[in-house]
N, C-alpha and C positions, 0 to 999 in steps of 0.2 A: 582437481588441483587447486582451484580457486577456493573451494570450500575448506580445504585443509589450511590454506593461508589465512583465510578469514577466522577460522577457529583458533589458529596460532596467535593471531593478533588479539582476539578476545581473551585468550588465556593469558597473554602478556599483560594486557590492561588490568585484568582481574588481579594478578599477582602484584602489579605496581600499586594498585589501589589499596590492596591488603597491606602491603609494606608501608605505604604512607599512613594509613590508619594506625598501624602498630608503632610507627615513629612518633606520631602525635600522642598516642597514649603513653609512650615511654617518656616523652618530653613534658608530660603533664599539661598539655595545651588545654586551655579552658574553653568551653563553648560559649556562645552568646547566651544571654539570659532566656531569650525566646526558644533557642535550640534545646536548652536544658529542659524547659517546661515540656516541650513537644516530645522530647526523648522519654521523659518520665511518664507522660500520658501514654505513649505508645507501648512502653514496657508493661503497663498494667499490673497484674498480679505477680509478674516475674520480678518486679523492681524490688531491690533490697536497699532501703534508705537508711543511712547511718549518720547519727549525730555524733560528731567528733568532739563535742564539748563535755564539760563535767556533768555528772549526774544531777547536780543541783540546778545547772542551766537548763538541761533537758527537761527537768520536772516543771519548770516555770513556763517554757515555750518550746514547742517542737513541731516539726511538719507531721502531718497525718501519716501514720503508717511507719514512721521512723523508730529506730531503736537506738538506745544510748550505746555508744561504741567509743569509749575514751582511748586515747593513744598513750596515756601516762604510764601504763604498766605493761611490760613485755609479756609477762606471764599471762595476764588477763587477755591481752591481745591474741596470743596463740590459742588460747582456750575459746575465745569468741569466734575467730574465723572458722572454727570446725562447724559451726552452726550455719555457715553461709555456703551457697552454691557458687563455685568458681565459674560456672558457665553462664549464670544469669547476671543481668546488668546490675551494677552497684552505683548508687548515687550518694555522694557524701557532702556534708556541709558543716561549717562552724560559724563563728561570728562573721569573719571575713574569709580568707583562704589560708590562714596560717596552719591551724591544727588539721584542717581537711586536707591540705597539701601533704603533710607528713603522713597521715593515714593512707591517702591515695598512693603514695610512694611504697609504703609497706605492703599494701594489698597487691600491687603489681609485682613486687619482689617475691611474693608468695603465690604467684600464678594466676591471679585473677585477670581475666582477659578483657573486661569491659568495665572500666571505672571512670565515673564522671563526677566532677566537682561542680557544686553550685557557685557560679561566678559572682563575687560580691557577698556571698554568704547570706546568713539569716537576716542581717541588717538590711540588705537590699530586698530580700523577699518581703519582709514586713513593711518597709518603707514604700514598696511598690503596691501595697495594698493586698498581698496574697494572705490567705488565712493560715493560722497556726492553731494547734490545740494548746490551751493555755490554762494555767491555774492562778494567774494574776489578773487583776482587774484592768480595765481600759486606762485607768490613771487620769491625768488632767484633761479636762475638756479644752477645746480651743478658746472658749471664753475665759476659763480660769487662767490659761496660759497668757492671753492678751492682757488680762488684768495685772499679771506680774510684770509686764513689760512697761507699764506706766511709771515713768520716772523723769526727773529733770536731767538725769545724767544719760549717758550712753548705756546701753544694756548688752552685755555679752552673754550669749547663751551657749553653754557647752553640752552638746548631746553626746553621751557616752554610755559606758557600761563598766561596772566594777570588775567584769570578767574579761574586758578587752585589753590586750597588752598595749596597743597603741594608745588607748585612752589613759592608761596609767602613765605612759611616757609624757603625755601632754599635760596631765594634771598639775605637776609642780610648775610648769611654764605659765599656765593660767593663774596659779596662785600668786606667782611673782608679779605678773602683770596687775592683777587685782590690788595687791598692796601698793605698787608704785603708782597706780592710776586711781587711787581711792577717791579723790575729789571729782574725777570725771567719769568714773565707771562703776556700774553695778554688774555683778555676775550672777548668773543663774545656772545651776547644774541640773540637767535632766537625765535621769536613768531611763534610757530608751526602751528597754524591754518591759518596764513597768508603765510605759505610756505609749502603747502601741497605736492607739487611735490618733493621738497627737502626732507621732512620728509619721504615720500614714497621711494625715491631713497636711503636713508641712513638707512631705516629699523628702524626708531625711532618709537616704538610702546607703550611707556609709558612716561608720564610726571610727574615730570621733569626727564630729562636725561642729564647727564654730559658726555662729550667726551673730552679727553685730546689728543692733537696732538703734535708730535715732528717731525720737518722736513716734514710736510704734511702727516705723517702717524699716525693713531690712535694708541695710546699706552695704554690707560686706558679708561674705560667706567663704568659708574655706573647709575642705574635707581633708582628713588625714593628720598626721603629726605636724603641727604648724610651729614655726620658729617664733621666738619672742619678737624678733625684729619685724616679722610679717604682721603679727598681731598689733604691735605698736604703730606700725605704718598705717594700718587700717583704721585705728583709732584716731591717729593724728589727722588723716584725711577727712574724717567725719566730724571733728570738733568745729 
């Protein structure tokens, strides 16, 4: 009798754990960065790694073993998923978690049972020093970058990408600040994925990221779409 009860409890716990995992997958809960890496390594040859960005972005930089898998065209999507195994784990990434989130949702709706997004996206992967397969050079060296920082003015560096939606939203804000603060401010724009070594060296793990320098020293930093008021406040406090 005790054995029956014990087995019943184990069965209940297993069902509960499975339900919670299914709920997490349905909600699109993101793992920690370390958990993603560990799961990817454990999956080994069964891992299906999908790059949810454009083919142009994929050609420049991508994770080893990844395939280009754009979410832009429904017909292409339906054709591409036929090449995947719904029983094997799927790992998805984009610049951050915009396009990868859309693709993850589409795959779950089409019956894929194990879908994991890279939290923070490729920007965090590169900024954390992980390797990628690349067709572009390392870009600016740290010495080259530091040489550009030399100025009698404050220097605002905008780390972004022309493929990044949030970066495009921030760009006109930075342009306005640059014009209004012309006497006090120099602006440098860095295309992150063409300067991978620099991004790694500086620990830039999110795009866009703004860094304000005074006398070659970073005095203010903000990741994400930053308001004009926030940027102006950072400048005012540093003058």
